[in-house]
Each structure stands twice: as structure tokens, then as C-alpha cells.
PDB file of N, CA, C and O in Angstrom, chain B, residues numbered from 101:
ATOM      1  N   MET B 101       9.244 -12.844  12.399  1.00  0.00           N
ATOM      2  CA  MET B 101       9.380 -12.650  10.702  1.00  0.00           C
ATOM      3  C   MET B 101       7.944 -12.581  10.995  1.00  0.00           C
ATOM      4  O   MET B 101       7.277 -13.035  11.925  1.00  0.00           O
ATOM      5  N   ALA B 102       7.479 -11.504   9.373  1.00  0.00           N
ATOM      6  CA  ALA B 102       6.257 -11.204   9.340  1.00  0.00           C
ATOM      7  C   ALA B 102       5.784 -11.773   7.451  1.00  0.00           C
ATOM      8  O   ALA B 102       6.401 -11.366   6.467  1.00  0.00           O
ATOM      9  N   PHE B 103       4.717 -12.647   7.400  1.00  0.00           N
ATOM     10  CA  PHE B 103       4.493 -12.980   6.297  1.00  0.00           C
ATOM     11  C   PHE B 103       2.885 -12.461   5.968  1.00  0.00           C
ATOM     12  O   PHE B 103       2.027 -12.277   6.831  1.00  0.00           O
ATOM     13  N   LEU B 104       2.704 -12.267   4.421  1.00  0.00           N
ATOM     14  CA  LEU B 104       1.768 -11.486   4.094  1.00  0.00           C
ATOM     15  C   LEU B 104       1.177 -12.673   3.160  1.00  0.00           C
ATOM     16  O   LEU B 104       1.946 -13.344   2.471  1.00  0.00           O
ATOM     17  N   SER B 105      -0.527 -12.954   3.166  1.00  0.00           N
ATOM     18  CA  SER B 105      -0.879 -14.264   2.523  1.00  0.00           C
ATOM     19  C   SER B 105      -2.197 -13.818   2.085  1.00  0.00           C
ATOM     20  O   SER B 105      -2.797 -12.851   2.553  1.00  0.00           O
ATOM     21  N   CYS B 106      -2.568 -14.519   1.240  1.00  0.00           N
ATOM     22  CA  CYS B 106      -4.128 -14.270   0.545  1.00  0.00           C
ATOM     23  C   CYS B 106      -4.607 -15.431  -0.468  1.00  0.00           C
ATOM     24  O   CYS B 106      -3.772 -16.084  -1.092  1.00  0.00           O
ATOM     25  N   ASP B 107      -5.767 -15.619  -0.579  1.00  0.00           N
ATOM     26  CA  ASP B 107      -5.921 -16.802  -1.601  1.00  0.00           C
ATOM     27  C   ASP B 107      -5.490 -16.220  -3.083  1.00  0.00           C
ATOM     28  O   ASP B 107      -5.296 -15.091  -3.533  1.00  0.00           O
ATOM     29  N   SER B 108      -5.433 -17.680  -3.660  1.00  0.00           N
ATOM     30  CA  SER B 108      -4.807 -17.145  -5.055  1.00  0.00           C
ATOM     31  C   SER B 108      -5.853 -16.395  -6.125  1.00  0.00           C
ATOM     32  O   SER B 108      -5.631 -16.224  -7.323  1.00  0.00           O
ATOM     33  N   GLU B 109      -7.001 -16.009  -5.417  1.00  0.00           N
ATOM     34  CA  GLU B 109      -7.800 -15.276  -6.435  1.00  0.00           C
ATOM     35  C   GLU B 109      -7.622 -13.461  -6.175  1.00  0.00           C
ATOM     36  O   GLU B 109      -8.195 -12.719  -6.972  1.00  0.00           O
ATOM     37  N   ASN B 110      -6.920 -12.948  -5.192  1.00  0.00           N
ATOM     38  CA  ASN B 110      -6.563 -11.939  -4.742  1.00  0.00           C
ATOM     39  C   ASN B 110      -5.041 -11.506  -4.449  1.00  0.00           C
ATOM     40  O   ASN B 110      -4.666 -10.485  -3.872  1.00  0.00           O
ATOM     41  N   ILE B 111      -4.298 -12.492  -4.967  1.00  0.00           N
ATOM     42  CA  ILE B 111      -2.933 -12.584  -5.242  1.00  0.00           C
ATOM     43  C   ILE B 111      -2.237 -11.022  -6.062  1.00  0.00           C
ATOM     44  O   ILE B 111      -1.271 -10.350  -5.702  1.00  0.00           O
ATOM     45  N   ASP B 112      -3.114 -10.836  -7.186  1.00  0.00           N
ATOM     46  CA  ASP B 112      -2.838 -10.033  -8.163  1.00  0.00           C
ATOM     47  C   ASP B 112      -3.558  -8.919  -7.352  1.00  0.00           C
ATOM     48  O   ASP B 112      -2.531  -8.262  -7.180  1.00  0.00           O
ATOM     49  N   SER B 113      -4.306  -8.344  -6.854  1.00  0.00           N
ATOM     50  CA  SER B 113      -4.847  -6.948  -6.057  1.00  0.00           C
ATOM     51  C   SER B 113      -3.742  -7.049  -4.962  1.00  0.00           C
ATOM     52  O   SER B 113      -3.120  -6.011  -5.188  1.00  0.00           O
ATOM     53  N   LEU B 114      -3.195  -7.569  -4.059  1.00  0.00           N
ATOM     54  CA  LEU B 114      -2.604  -7.534  -2.982  1.00  0.00           C
ATOM     55  C   LEU B 114      -1.121  -7.199  -3.678  1.00  0.00           C
ATOM     56  O   LEU B 114      -0.404  -6.503  -2.958  1.00  0.00           O
ATOM     57  N   PHE B 115      -0.621  -7.538  -4.807  1.00  0.00           N
ATOM     58  CA  PHE B 115       0.524  -7.166  -5.428  1.00  0.00           C
ATOM     59  C   PHE B 115       0.260  -6.018  -5.975  1.00  0.00           C
ATOM     60  O   PHE B 115       1.130  -5.155  -5.863  1.00  0.00           O
ATOM     61  N   LYS B 116      -0.645  -5.777  -6.506  1.00  0.00           N
ATOM     62  CA  LYS B 116      -1.002  -3.874  -6.975  1.00  0.00           C
ATOM     63  C   LYS B 116      -1.140  -2.813  -5.665  1.00  0.00           C
ATOM     64  O   LYS B 116      -0.777  -1.641  -5.771  1.00  0.00           O
ATOM     65  N   VAL B 117      -1.652  -3.310  -4.542  1.00  0.00           N
ATOM     66  CA  VAL B 117      -1.342  -2.714  -3.758  1.00  0.00           C
ATOM     67  C   VAL B 117       0.021  -2.096  -3.085  1.00  0.00           C
ATOM     68  O   VAL B 117       0.325  -0.932  -2.822  1.00  0.00           O
ATOM     69  N   LEU B 118       0.621  -3.159  -2.936  1.00  0.00           N
ATOM     70  CA  LEU B 118       2.082  -3.188  -2.045  1.00  0.00           C
ATOM     71  C   LEU B 118       2.907  -2.895  -2.778  1.00  0.00           C
ATOM     72  O   LEU B 118       4.053  -2.823  -2.335  1.00  0.00           O
ATOM     73  N   THR B 119       2.574  -2.526  -4.615  1.00  0.00           N
ATOM     74  CA  THR B 119       3.524  -1.532  -5.491  1.00  0.00           C
ATOM     75  C   THR B 119       2.893  -0.159  -5.982  1.00  0.00           C
ATOM     76  O   THR B 119       3.244   0.458  -6.988  1.00  0.00           O
ATOM     77  N   SER B 120       2.139   0.118  -5.304  1.00  0.00           N
ATOM     78  CA  SER B 120       1.418   1.514  -5.478  1.00  0.00           C
ATOM     79  C   SER B 120       1.986   2.485  -5.073  1.00  0.00           C
ATOM     80  O   SER B 120       2.837   2.290  -4.206  1.00  0.00           O
ATOM     81  N   GLN B 121       1.737   3.897  -5.541  1.00  0.00           N
ATOM     82  CA  GLN B 121       2.044   4.911  -4.930  1.00  0.00           C
ATOM     83  C   GLN B 121       1.467   5.128  -3.324  1.00  0.00           C
ATOM     84  O   GLN B 121       2.067   5.488  -2.311  1.00  0.00           O
ATOM     85  N   LEU B 122       0.278   4.812  -3.511  1.00  0.00           N
ATOM     86  CA  LEU B 122      -0.539   5.119  -1.956  1.00  0.00           C
ATOM     87  C   LEU B 122       0.284   4.101  -1.433  1.00  0.00           C
ATOM     88  O   LEU B 122       1.258   4.813  -1.189  1.00  0.00           O
ATOM     89  N   PHE B 123       0.667   2.850  -1.038  1.00  0.00           N
ATOM     90  CA  PHE B 123       1.228   2.103  -0.196  1.00  0.00           C
ATOM     91  C   PHE B 123       2.957   2.624   0.233  1.00  0.00           C
ATOM     92  O   PHE B 123       3.530   2.289   1.271  1.00  0.00           O
ATOM     93  N   TYR B 124       3.484   3.409  -0.743  1.00  0.00           N
ATOM     94  CA  TYR B 124       4.697   3.731  -0.766  1.00  0.00           C
ATOM     95  C   TYR B 124       4.426   5.084   0.179  1.00  0.00           C
ATOM     96  O   TYR B 124       5.097   5.117   1.210  1.00  0.00           O
ATOM     97  N   TYR B 125       3.769   5.893   0.007  1.00  0.00           N
ATOM     98  CA  TYR B 125       3.208   7.265   0.954  1.00  0.00           C
ATOM     99  C   TYR B 125       2.881   6.416   2.302  1.00  0.00           C
ATOM    100  O   TYR B 125       3.388   6.934   3.297  1.00  0.00           O
ATOM    101  N   TRP B 126       2.376   5.600   2.476  1.00  0.00           N
ATOM    102  CA  TRP B 126       1.835   5.241   3.599  1.00  0.00           C
ATOM    103  C   TRP B 126       3.004   4.636   4.182  1.00  0.00           C
ATOM    104  O   TRP B 126       3.046   4.536   5.408  1.00  0.00           O
ATOM    105  N   MET B 127       4.044   4.182   3.414  1.00  0.00           N
ATOM    106  CA  MET B 127       5.263   3.497   4.039  1.00  0.00           C
ATOM    107  C   MET B 127       6.033   4.726   4.828  1.00  0.00           C
ATOM    108  O   MET B 127       6.620   4.688   5.910  1.00  0.00           O
ATOM    109  N   THR B 128       5.815   5.915   3.852  1.00  0.00           N
ATOM    110  CA  THR B 128       6.853   7.085   4.292  1.00  0.00           C
ATOM    111  C   THR B 128       6.334   7.580   5.574  1.00  0.00           C
ATOM    112  O   THR B 128       7.070   8.033   6.451  1.00  0.00           O
ATOM    113  N   LYS B 129       4.961   7.482   5.680  1.00  0.00           N
ATOM    114  CA  LYS B 129       4.889   8.181   6.767  1.00  0.00           C
ATOM    115  C   LYS B 129       4.352   7.330   8.128  1.00  0.00           C
ATOM    116  O   LYS B 129       3.751   7.855   9.066  1.00  0.00           O
ATOM    117  N   ASN B 130       4.741   5.743   8.015  1.00  0.00           N
ATOM    118  CA  ASN B 130       4.206   5.058   9.137  1.00  0.00           C
ATOM    119  C   ASN B 130       5.372   3.997   9.511  1.00  0.00           C
ATOM    120  O   ASN B 130       5.486   3.640  10.683  1.00  0.00           O
ATOM    121  N   VAL B 131       6.178   3.530   8.579  1.00  0.00           N
ATOM    122  CA  VAL B 131       7.519   2.736   8.783  1.00  0.00           C
ATOM    123  C   VAL B 131       8.735   3.528   8.935  1.00  0.00           C
ATOM    124  O   VAL B 131       9.079   4.577   8.392  1.00  0.00           O
ATOM    125  N   HIS B 132       9.420   2.634   9.974  1.00  0.00           N
ATOM    126  CA  HIS B 132      10.408   3.118  10.006  1.00  0.00           C
ATOM    127  C   HIS B 132      11.661   3.108   8.826  1.00  0.00           C
ATOM    128  O   HIS B 132      11.812   1.969   8.384  1.00  0.00           O
ATOM    129  N   GLU B 133      12.579   4.102   8.226  1.00  0.00           N
ATOM    130  CA  GLU B 133      13.098   3.715   7.060  1.00  0.00           C
ATOM    131  C   GLU B 133      14.350   3.721   7.489  1.00  0.00           C
ATOM    132  O   GLU B 133      14.542   4.219   8.598  1.00  0.00           O
ATOM    133  N   TYR B 134      15.386   3.235   6.814  1.00  0.00           N
ATOM    134  CA  TYR B 134      17.129   2.943   7.015  1.00  0.00           C
ATOM    135  C   TYR B 134      17.369   3.827   5.795  1.00  0.00           C
ATOM    136  O   TYR B 134      17.594   3.365   4.676  1.00  0.00           O
ATOM    137  N   GLY B 135      17.315   4.979   6.049  1.00  0.00           N
ATOM    138  CA  GLY B 135      18.193   5.972   5.112  1.00  0.00           C
ATOM    139  C   GLY B 135      17.326   5.856   4.331  1.00  0.00           C
ATOM    140  O   GLY B 135      16.117   5.661   4.457  1.00  0.00           O
ATOM    141  N   GLU B 136      18.249   6.034   3.128  1.00  0.00           N
ATOM    142  CA  GLU B 136      18.089   5.496   1.463  1.00  0.00           C
ATOM    143  C   GLU B 136      17.748   4.396   1.214  1.00  0.00           C
ATOM    144  O   GLU B 136      16.993   4.281   0.249  1.00  0.00           O
ATOM    145  N   SER B 137      18.078   3.370   1.829  1.00  0.00           N
ATOM    146  CA  SER B 137      17.997   1.759   1.716  1.00  0.00           C
ATOM    147  C   SER B 137      16.457   1.068   1.539  1.00  0.00           C
ATOM    148  O   SER B 137      16.146   0.177   0.749  1.00  0.00           O
ATOM    149  N   GLY B 138      15.573   1.774   2.545  1.00  0.00           N
ATOM    150  CA  GLY B 138      14.920   0.477   2.393  1.00  0.00           C
ATOM    151  C   GLY B 138      13.919   1.112   3.526  1.00  0.00           C
ATOM    152  O   GLY B 138      14.175   2.191   4.060  1.00  0.00           O
ATOM    153  N   PHE B 139      12.843   0.398   3.816  1.00  0.00           N
ATOM    154  CA  PHE B 139      12.153   0.097   5.009  1.00  0.00           C
ATOM    155  C   PHE B 139      12.038  -0.765   5.745  1.00  0.00           C
ATOM    156  O   PHE B 139      12.221  -1.866   5.224  1.00  0.00           O
ATOM    157  N   ARG B 140      11.720  -0.776   7.158  1.00  0.00           N
ATOM    158  CA  ARG B 140      12.000  -1.960   7.796  1.00  0.00           C
ATOM    159  C   ARG B 140      10.336  -2.721   8.168  1.00  0.00           C
ATOM    160  O   ARG B 140       9.818  -2.320   9.210  1.00  0.00           O
ATOM    161  N   LEU B 141       9.840  -3.384   7.646  1.00  0.00           N
ATOM    162  CA  LEU B 141       8.524  -3.789   7.282  1.00  0.00           C
ATOM    163  C   LEU B 141       7.921  -4.687   8.833  1.00  0.00           C
ATOM    164  O   LEU B 141       7.141  -5.627   8.678  1.00  0.00           O
ATOM    165  N   SER B 142       8.352  -4.297  10.192  1.00  0.00           N
ATOM    166  CA  SER B 142       7.875  -5.534  10.968  1.00  0.00           C
ATOM    167  C   SER B 142       6.416  -5.810  11.280  1.00  0.00           C
ATOM    168  O   SER B 142       5.528  -5.346  10.566  1.00  0.00           O
ATOM    169  N   ASN B 143       6.099  -6.747  12.602  1.00  0.00           N
ATOM    170  CA  ASN B 143       4.820  -7.103  12.170  1.00  0.00           C
ATOM    171  C   ASN B 143       3.923  -5.878  12.620  1.00  0.00           C
ATOM    172  O   ASN B 143       2.778  -5.730  12.193  1.00  0.00           O
ATOM    173  N   GLN B 144       4.378  -5.225  13.293  1.00  0.00           N
ATOM    174  CA  GLN B 144       3.630  -3.876  14.332  1.00  0.00           C
ATOM    175  C   GLN B 144       2.724  -3.377  12.627  1.00  0.00           C
ATOM    176  O   GLN B 144       1.553  -3.428  12.249  1.00  0.00           O
ATOM    177  N   TYR B 145       4.059  -2.910  11.983  1.00  0.00           N
ATOM    178  CA  TYR B 145       3.638  -2.086  10.280  1.00  0.00           C
ATOM    179  C   TYR B 145       2.532  -2.856   9.387  1.00  0.00           C
ATOM    180  O   TYR B 145       1.590  -2.336   8.790  1.00  0.00           O
ATOM    181  N   VAL B 146       2.895  -4.282   9.447  1.00  0.00           N
ATOM    182  CA  VAL B 146       2.043  -5.044   8.182  1.00  0.00           C
ATOM    183  C   VAL B 146       0.749  -5.143   9.149  1.00  0.00           C
ATOM    184  O   VAL B 146      -0.333  -4.837   8.648  1.00  0.00           O
ATOM    185  N   GLN B 147       0.783  -5.473  10.243  1.00  0.00           N
ATOM    186  CA  GLN B 147      -0.944  -5.646  10.887  1.00  0.00           C
ATOM    187  C   GLN B 147      -1.677  -4.120  10.587  1.00  0.00           C
ATOM    188  O   GLN B 147      -2.879  -4.081  10.327  1.00  0.00           O
ATOM    189  N   GLU B 148      -0.970  -3.050  10.636  1.00  0.00           N
ATOM    190  CA  GLU B 148      -1.881  -1.661  10.535  1.00  0.00           C
ATOM    191  C   GLU B 148      -2.543  -1.874   8.997  1.00  0.00           C
ATOM    192  O   GLU B 148      -3.726  -1.599   8.796  1.00  0.00           O
ATOM    193  N   PHE B 149      -1.784  -2.320   8.078  1.00  0.00           N
ATOM    194  CA  PHE B 149      -1.979  -2.010   6.989  1.00  0.00           C
ATOM    195  C   PHE B 149      -3.370  -2.627   6.391  1.00  0.00           C
ATOM    196  O   PHE B 149      -3.423  -3.842   6.587  1.00  0.00           O
ATOM    197  N   SER B 150      -4.653  -2.026   5.625  1.00  0.00           N
ATOM    198  CA  SER B 150      -6.095  -2.821   5.412  1.00  0.00           C
ATOM    199  C   SER B 150      -5.973  -3.048   4.036  1.00  0.00           C
ATOM    200  O   SER B 150      -6.013  -2.028   3.348  1.00  0.00           O
ATOM    201  N   ALA B 151      -5.810  -4.312   3.342  1.00  0.00           N
ATOM    202  CA  ALA B 151      -5.405  -4.374   2.178  1.00  0.00           C
ATOM    203  C   ALA B 151      -6.778  -4.562   1.477  1.00  0.00           C
ATOM    204  O   ALA B 151      -7.598  -4.531   2.394  1.00  0.00           O
ATOM    205  N   PRO B 152      -7.411  -4.737   0.336  1.00  0.00           N
ATOM    206  CA  PRO B 152      -8.393  -4.593  -0.159  1.00  0.00           C
ATOM    207  C   PRO B 152      -8.761  -6.464  -0.741  1.00  0.00           C
ATOM    208  O   PRO B 152      -8.132  -7.218  -1.482  1.00  0.00           O
ATOM    209  N   THR B 153     -10.077  -6.628   0.042  1.00  0.00           N
ATOM    210  CA  THR B 153     -10.301  -8.130  -0.476  1.00  0.00           C
ATOM    211  C   THR B 153     -11.081  -8.232  -1.454  1.00  0.00           C
ATOM    212  O   THR B 153     -11.783  -9.240  -1.378  1.00  0.00           O
ATOM    213  N   THR B 154     -11.261  -7.576  -2.387  1.00  0.00           N
ATOM    214  CA  THR B 154     -11.618  -7.350  -3.804  1.00  0.00           C
ATOM    215  C   THR B 154     -10.963  -7.028  -5.119  1.00  0.00           C
ATOM    216  O   THR B 154     -10.171  -6.086  -5.124  1.00  0.00           O
ATOM    217  N   LYS B 155     -11.188  -7.682  -6.231  1.00  0.00           N
ATOM    218  CA  LYS B 155     -10.458  -7.414  -7.180  1.00  0.00           C
ATOM    219  C   LYS B 155     -10.144  -6.010  -7.617  1.00  0.00           C
ATOM    220  O   LYS B 155     -11.013  -5.387  -8.227  1.00  0.00           O
ATOM    221  N   ILE B 156      -8.889  -5.413  -7.341  1.00  0.00           N
ATOM    222  CA  ILE B 156      -8.464  -4.589  -8.118  1.00  0.00           C
ATOM    223  C   ILE B 156      -7.906  -4.346  -9.583  1.00  0.00           C
ATOM    224  O   ILE B 156      -7.003  -5.142  -9.843  1.00  0.00           O
ATOM    225  N   LYS B 157      -8.125  -3.685 -10.351  1.00  0.00           N
ATOM    226  CA  LYS B 157      -7.392  -3.812 -11.579  1.00  0.00           C
ATOM    227  C   LYS B 157      -6.657  -2.917 -11.857  1.00  0.00           C
ATOM    228  O   LYS B 157      -6.220  -3.153 -12.983  1.00  0.00           O
ATOM    229  N   ASP B 158      -6.126  -1.702 -11.349  1.00  0.00           N
ATOM    230  CA  ASP B 158      -5.565  -0.300 -11.599  1.00  0.00           C
ATOM    231  C   ASP B 158      -5.315   0.390 -10.524  1.00  0.00           C
ATOM    232  O   ASP B 158      -5.845  -0.249  -9.615  1.00  0.00           O
ATOM    233  N   GLU B 159      -4.715   1.516 -10.001  1.00  0.00           N
ATOM    234  CA  GLU B 159      -4.274   2.136  -9.274  1.00  0.00           C
ATOM    235  C   GLU B 159      -5.714   3.104  -9.214  1.00  0.00           C
ATOM    236  O   GLU B 159      -6.056   3.364  -8.061  1.00  0.00           O
ATOM    237  N   CYS B 160      -6.191   3.408  -9.801  1.00  0.00           N
ATOM    238  CA  CYS B 160      -7.421   4.163  -9.649  1.00  0.00           C
ATOM    239  C   CYS B 160      -8.193   3.665  -8.850  1.00  0.00           C
ATOM    240  O   CYS B 160      -8.793   4.408  -8.072  1.00  0.00           O
ATOM    241  N   GLU B 161      -8.439   1.932  -8.813  1.00  0.00           N
ATOM    242  CA  GLU B 161      -9.585   1.540  -8.202  1.00  0.00           C
ATOM    243  C   GLU B 161      -8.972   1.103  -6.541  1.00  0.00           C
ATOM    244  O   GLU B 161      -9.590   0.592  -5.607  1.00  0.00           O
ATOM    245  N   ILE B 162      -7.569   1.522  -6.629  1.00  0.00           N
ATOM    246  CA  ILE B 162      -6.980   1.270  -5.041  1.00  0.00           C
ATOM    247  C   ILE B 162      -7.319   2.764  -4.827  1.00  0.00           C
ATOM    248  O   ILE B 162      -7.910   2.672  -3.751  1.00  0.00           O
ATOM    249  N   TYR B 163      -7.332   3.739  -5.058  1.00  0.00           N
ATOM    250  CA  TYR B 163      -7.527   4.991  -4.306  1.00  0.00           C
ATOM    251  C   TYR B 163      -9.494   4.910  -4.022  1.00  0.00           C
ATOM    252  O   TYR B 163     -10.037   5.176  -2.950  1.00  0.00           O
ATOM    253  N   GLU B 164     -10.049   4.576  -5.011  1.00  0.00           N
ATOM    254  CA  GLU B 164     -11.583   4.761  -4.906  1.00  0.00           C
ATOM    255  C   GLU B 164     -11.663   3.717  -3.744  1.00  0.00           C
ATOM    256  O   GLU B 164     -12.262   4.249  -2.810  1.00  0.00           O
ATOM    257  N   TYR B 165     -11.295   2.447  -3.440  1.00  0.00           N
ATOM    258  CA  TYR B 165     -11.465   1.475  -2.655  1.00  0.00           C
ATOM    259  C   TYR B 165     -11.069   2.079  -1.098  1.00  0.00           C
ATOM    260  O   TYR B 165     -11.543   1.678  -0.035  1.00  0.00           O
ATOM    261  N   TYR B 166     -10.185   3.029  -1.265  1.00  0.00           N
ATOM    262  CA  TYR B 166      -9.866   3.766  -0.119  1.00  0.00           C
ATOM    263  C   TYR B 166     -10.486   5.214   0.182  1.00  0.00           C
ATOM    264  O   TYR B 166     -10.182   5.987   1.091  1.00  0.00           O
ATOM    265  N   HIS B 167     -11.455   5.369  -0.853  1.00  0.00           N
ATOM    266  CA  HIS B 167     -12.326   6.707  -0.773  1.00  0.00           C
ATOM    267  C   HIS B 167     -11.391   7.965  -0.584  1.00  0.00           C
ATOM    268  O   HIS B 167     -11.770   8.768   0.269  1.00  0.00           O
ATOM    269  N   LEU B 168     -10.217   8.250  -1.264  1.00  0.00           N
ATOM    270  CA  LEU B 168      -9.685   9.356  -1.449  1.00  0.00           C
ATOM    271  C   LEU B 168     -10.060  10.259  -2.029  1.00  0.00           C
ATOM    272  O   LEU B 168     -10.785   9.865  -2.943  1.00  0.00           O
ATOM    273  N   THR B 169      -9.967  11.340  -2.010  1.00  0.00           N
ATOM    274  CA  THR B 169     -10.286  12.651  -2.708  1.00  0.00           C
ATOM    275  C   THR B 169      -9.266  12.567  -3.677  1.00  0.00           C
ATOM    276  O   THR B 169      -8.262  11.874  -3.839  1.00  0.00           O
ATOM    277  N   LYS B 170     -10.049  13.837  -4.501  1.00  0.00           N
ATOM    278  CA  LYS B 170      -8.578  13.895  -5.877  1.00  0.00           C
ATOM    279  C   LYS B 170      -7.605  14.718  -5.194  1.00  0.00           C
ATOM    280  O   LYS B 170      -6.417  14.587  -5.486  1.00  0.00           O
ATOM    281  N   GLU B 171      -8.019  15.660  -4.207  1.00  0.00           N
ATOM    282  CA  GLU B 171      -6.815  16.278  -3.647  1.00  0.00           C
ATOM    283  C   GLU B 171      -5.695  15.292  -2.994  1.00  0.00           C
ATOM    284  O   GLU B 171      -4.499  15.541  -3.145  1.00  0.00           O
ATOM    285  N   GLU B 172      -6.163  14.112  -2.230  1.00  0.00           N
ATOM    286  CA  GLU B 172      -5.467  13.267  -1.342  1.00  0.00           C
ATOM    287  C   GLU B 172      -4.823  12.628  -2.609  1.00  0.00           C
ATOM    288  O   GLU B 172      -3.597  12.735  -2.645  1.00  0.00           O
ATOM    289  N   ILE B 173      -5.503  11.882  -3.817  1.00  0.00           N
ATOM    290  CA  ILE B 173      -4.394  11.502  -4.678  1.00  0.00           C
ATOM    291  C   ILE B 173      -3.568  12.366  -5.531  1.00  0.00           C
ATOM    292  O   ILE B 173      -2.697  11.856  -6.236  1.00  0.00           O
ATOM    293  N   SER B 174      -3.816  13.923  -5.522  1.00  0.00           N
ATOM    294  CA  SER B 174      -2.820  14.681  -6.238  1.00  0.00           C
ATOM    295  C   SER B 174      -1.476  14.668  -5.377  1.00  0.00           C
ATOM    296  O   SER B 174      -0.310  14.715  -5.769  1.00  0.00           O
ATOM    297  N   TYR B 175      -1.988  14.590  -4.100  1.00  0.00           N
ATOM    298  CA  TYR B 175      -0.789  14.638  -2.935  1.00  0.00           C
ATOM    299  C   TYR B 175       0.183  13.490  -3.442  1.00  0.00           C
ATOM    300  O   TYR B 175       1.183  13.554  -4.156  1.00  0.00           O
ATOM    301  N   ILE B 176      -0.393  12.516  -2.887  1.00  0.00           N
ATOM    302  CA  ILE B 176       0.226  11.197  -2.894  1.00  0.00           C
ATOM    303  C   ILE B 176       1.358  11.212  -4.300  1.00  0.00           C
ATOM    304  O   ILE B 176       2.561  10.962  -4.227  1.00  0.00           O
ATOM    305  N   LYS B 177       0.554  11.595  -5.608  1.00  0.00           N
ATOM    306  CA  LYS B 177       1.236  11.340  -7.001  1.00  0.00           C
ATOM    307  C   LYS B 177       2.658  12.273  -6.710  1.00  0.00           C
ATOM    308  O   LYS B 177       3.716  11.804  -7.130  1.00  0.00           O
ATOM    309  N   MET B 178       2.674  13.447  -6.070  1.00  0.00           N
ATOM    310  CA  MET B 178       3.540  14.308  -5.474  1.00  0.00           C
ATOM    311  C   MET B 178       4.796  13.693  -5.232  1.00  0.00           C
ATOM    312  O   MET B 178       5.826  14.090  -5.777  1.00  0.00           O
ATOM    313  N   ILE B 179       4.744  12.477  -4.220  1.00  0.00           N
ATOM    314  CA  ILE B 179       5.340  11.780  -3.368  1.00  0.00           C
ATOM    315  C   ILE B 179       6.164  10.904  -4.034  1.00  0.00           C
ATOM    316  O   ILE B 179       5.621   9.986  -4.648  1.00  0.00           O
ATOM    317  N   LYS B 180       7.673  11.019  -4.043  1.00  0.00           N
ATOM    318  CA  LYS B 180       8.512   9.965  -5.105  1.00  0.00           C
ATOM    319  C   LYS B 180       9.317   9.069  -3.977  1.00  0.00           C
ATOM    320  O   LYS B 180      10.066   8.159  -4.331  1.00  0.00           O
TER     321      LYS B 180
END
């Protein structure tokens, strides 16, 4: 079983990252999918993803944190 944790000051930022289009894109490229029903987030996958340790206000700040280019952001936004 895997757990994600953080201090109470950063829980909002962690939630924003985990529900972002960027995280969804990362999962489609790195995590085992169960058909159309979801992803298997086992320990090996959870340990790979680096979550921000600073306050994140919106998805634009997520892209800035990971130093993504405009082209990369456009590509990620096309993935549904």
C-alpha cells in the first residue's frame, strides 16, 4: 500500500498537482493503465513523481515549477 503525505500547509498544493492535466499526462506515460477504468499507482510509480514543496495557486504555476515550455504545455493540454 502506498501513501502520500505532506504537511498541512502544502496539502492544497499537492491536491492541485495530483488533479492537474500535467499529472494526468505523466500517468498516461509512466503508470500501468487498467483499460478505461483507471491507473495502478503502486509504490514504484508514486516514488518517481516529484511534487512541489512550495505553494501552488493554479495550474500555470505547476507548469512553471516544472519549467515546461509553451510547446510542452500545449501538448499536455491536448491530452484528454
